[in-house]
ZAMARGU-4260 file (C-alpha; in steps of 0.2 Angstrom, whole numbers, plus 5000, padded with zeros to 4 digits):
<rodrens>
0) 4994/4879/5230 | 4993/4859/5226 | 4975/4852/5222 | 4965/4847/5239 | 4950/4836/5238
5) 4936/4838/5253 | 4947/4825/5263 | 4963/4836/5267 | 4950/4850/5274 | 4947/4841/5288
10) 4954/4840/5305 | 4972/4831/5305 | 4975/4819/5319 | 4991/4825/5329 | 5004/4811/5327
15) 5022/4812/5337 | 5027/4793/5339 | 5048/4791/5334 | 5052/4774/5335 | 5067/4768/5326
20) 5081/4775/5319 | 5092/4769/5304 | 5109/4760/5304 | 5122/4776/5309 | 5131/4772/5290
25) 5115/4775/5280 | 5108/4791/5278 | 5097/4794/5297 | 5079/4795/5296 | 5066/4793/5311
30) 5048/4787/5309 | 5031/4794/5317 | 5018/4780/5317 | 5000/4784/5322 | 4983/4774/5322
35) 4991/4760/5310 | 4990/4742/5313 | 5007/4733/5313 | 5005/4724/5295 | 5005/4743/5286
40) 5023/4748/5294 | 5035/4747/5281 | 5051/4737/5285 | 5066/4746/5289 | 5076/4739/5274
45) 5061/4744/5262 | 5060/4761/5269 | 5081/4763/5266 | 5080/4754/5247 | 5067/4769/5244
50) 5077/4784/5253 | 5093/4776/5243 | 5083/4776/5227 | 5076/4794/5230 | 5094/4801/5233
55) 5098/4792/5214 | 5085/4800/5206 | 5089/4817/5213 | 5106/4820/5214 | 5109/4822/5194
60) 5097/4838/5197 | 5110/4846/5206 | 5130/4850/5204 | 5133/4845/5222 | 5132/4832/5234
65) 5115/4843/5240 | 5103/4830/5236 | 5112/4818/5248 | 5117/4828/5262 | 5100/4834/5265
70) 5093/4818/5264 | 5106/4811/5277 | 5099/4823/5288 | 5095/4815/5306 | 5079/4827/5306
75) 5072/4815/5289 | 5057/4808/5297 | 5045/4796/5290 | 5027/4801/5295 | 5014/4789/5294
80) 5002/4802/5299 | 4999/4809/5280 | 4991/4792/5277 | 4973/4792/5276 | 4965/4789/5292
85) 4946/4784/5295 | 4936/4798/5299 | 4926/4799/5316 | 4908/4806/5316 | 4915/4823/5328
90) 4927/4824/5311 | 4914/4820/5299 | 4903/4834/5306 | 4917/4848/5307 | 4919/4845/5291
95) 4902/4848/5285 | 4903/4865/5295 | 4918/4870/5286 | 4908/4883/5275 | 4898/4889/5290
100) 4915/4895/5300 | 4922/4901/5282 | 4909/4913/5280 | 4905/4918/5296 | 4905/4935/5300
105) 4920/4934/5311 | 4928/4927/5297 | 4924/4942/5285 | 4928/4955/5297 | 4946/4947/5302
110) 4948/4947/5282 | 4941/4965/5280 | 4955/4970/5294 | 4969/4959/5285 | 4965/4969/5267
115) 4965/4986/5277 | 4983/4983/5284 | 4991/4977/5268 | 4979/4990/5256 | 4994/4996/5248
120) 5000/4979/5246 | 4982/4973/5239 | 4981/4988/5227 | 4997/4985/5219 | 4993/4967/5215
125) 4976/4973/5207 | 4986/4987/5196 | 4997/4975/5190 | 4988/4959/5188 | 4970/4963/5187
130) 4965/4951/5201 | 4954/4960/5215 | 4959/4961/5232 | 4942/4952/5240 | 4947/4936/5227
135) 4966/4936/5234 | 4961/4941/5253 | 4947/4925/5250 | 4961/4914/5246 | 4973/4917/5257
140) 4958/4916/5271 | 4953/4900/5266 | 4970/4894/5262 | 4980/4900/5281 | 4966/4911/5288
145) 4976/4925/5283 | 4994/4917/5287 | 4990/4913/5303 | 4989/4895/5300 | 5002/4890/5290
150) 5006/4871/5293 | 5013/4861/5306 | 5020/4847/5297 | 5038/4849/5288 | 5038/4851/5268
155) 5055/4840/5267 | 5047/4826/5278 | 5029/4827/5271 | 5035/4823/5253 | 5049/4812/5258
160) 5035/4800/5268 | 5024/4804/5253 | 5038/4794/5241 | 5038/4779/5254 | 5020/4777/5258
165) 5010/4781/5243 | 5014/4774/5226 | 4999/4782/5218 | 5007/4798/5223 | 5026/4794/5222
170) 5031/4805/5204 | 5023/4820/5212 | 5033/4816/5228 | 5050/4815/5220 | 5046/4830/5207
175) 5041/4842/5222 | 5056/4836/5230 | 5067/4842/5217 | 5059/4857/5215 | 5058/4859/5234
180) 5077/4856/5236 | 5082/4866/5222 | 5071/4883/5230 | 5079/4880/5246 | 5096/4875/5238
185) 5097/4893/5229 | 5090/4903/5244 | 5101/4895/5255 | 5086/4890/5266 | 5086/4875/5278
190) 5075/4864/5270 | 5069/4857/5287 | 5064/4873/5295 | 5050/4875/5280 | 5032/4871/5288
195) 5018/4866/5276 | 5005/4854/5272 | 5005/4836/5269 | 5006/4837/5253 | 5022/4849/5253
200) 5012/4866/5250 | 5017/4879/5260 | 5018/4899/5263 | 5004/4911/5266 | 4997/4906/5249
205) 5000/4888/5251 | 5010/4884/5236 | 5017/4868/5232 | 5035/4870/5227 | 5033/4869/5207
210) 5019/4882/5209 | 5033/4893/5218 | 5045/4892/5204 | 5032/4896/5191 | 5020/4908/5201
215) 5028/4916/5214 | 5034/4935/5214 | 5043/4948/5223 | 5027/4959/5230 | 5036/4970/5243
220) 5051/4974/5228 | 5064/4969/5241 | 5074/4958/5228 | 5068/4942/5236 | 5053/4930/5233
225) 5047/4926/5252 | 5028/4916/5252 | 5028/4920/5270 | 5029/4939/5268 | 5013/4947/5265
230) 5017/4957/5251 | 5024/4943/5242 | 5011/4932/5246 | 4996/4944/5239 | 5007/4948/5224
235) 5009/4927/5220 | 4992/4925/5222 | 4987/4939/5211 | 5001/4932/5197 | 4995/4915/5198
240) 4976/4919/5193 | 4981/4928/5181 | 4992/4918/5173 | 4979/4904/5173 | 4967/4915/5164
245) 4959/4925/5175 | 4948/4939/5167 | 4932/4950/5170 | 4922/4936/5163 | 4913/4924/5177
250) 4918/4908/5167 | 4935/4914/5166 | 4936/4919/5186 | 4930/4903/5190 | 4942/4892/5178
255) 4957/4903/5187 | 4951/4898/5204 | 4949/4880/5199 | 4967/4879/5195 | 4971/4885/5210
260) 4960/4871/5218 | 4952/4860/5209 | 4939/4857/5220 | 4923/4866/5215 | 4917/4869/5233
265) 4932/4880/5235 | 4929/4889/5219 | 4912/4893/5226 | 4919/4898/5244 | 4932/4910/5235
270) 4918/4918/5224 | 4905/4920/5239 | 4916/4925/5252 | 4924/4938/5241 | 4906/4945/5238
275) 4905/4946/5257 | 4920/4956/5258 | 4913/4969/5246 | 4900/4971/5257 | 4900/4989/5269
280) 4888/4983/5282 | 4893/4964/5282 | 4890/4961/5302 | 4874/4968/5299 | 4869/4959/5285
285) 4876/4941/5291 | 4867/4942/5309
</rodrens>
């Protein structure tokens, strides 16, 4: 999981404008632009220099030319839409309604059905890690609505764009790119096929690459770790919380959730939604 602030919970402005390609002899990349003024566009030479620098920094982590090969792919995209945009009144209102939507009767009913469908996986995670099913289901609900919304951004392109466009996030982007490429290299995945958030989080529980390497586990028992698999996602959320101090004490519970996401309102929502899931006649109580 990545550490979101409140602005990351807002609706993202869809962008799909490609307006240039680099020279054929250099690693290829395209650019997605948005509402930005021309003065905000990074010159192509600077983008290429950043890419060359990135390849140089990542290459020592691999025994072959994997990093260079991946970052030379013509699917590499510079996405300006990851930059913060001025919020419209409508977006601000929708952000304010976020809690109401999360705690709605329909949301609770959806999560109850999700818990019933994967009851064996929730029970197994509870036994092994000591984290109640309601807490796990609450996090998965808030992150991806039970896996129904996994993000529309290419993880590798989001991290590449952060490296180039967000100096304050450059070290984070570099480290997460290294972890991500190691994950895809070891699992023989196509890096460009993994979709997620603008911070590089992916899968049903939305783990950043570092979190995948530290906390993702095989919940299905098939010998593979796949965060797009519900059994693995459920077990991984439980393992994440357990490894970060989850216990029977309220302060420890909240502290563990805050390690998953440092926004205090997020922790409040997880705990409140989990309480709703415990109730039998939820729909009647909420209406």
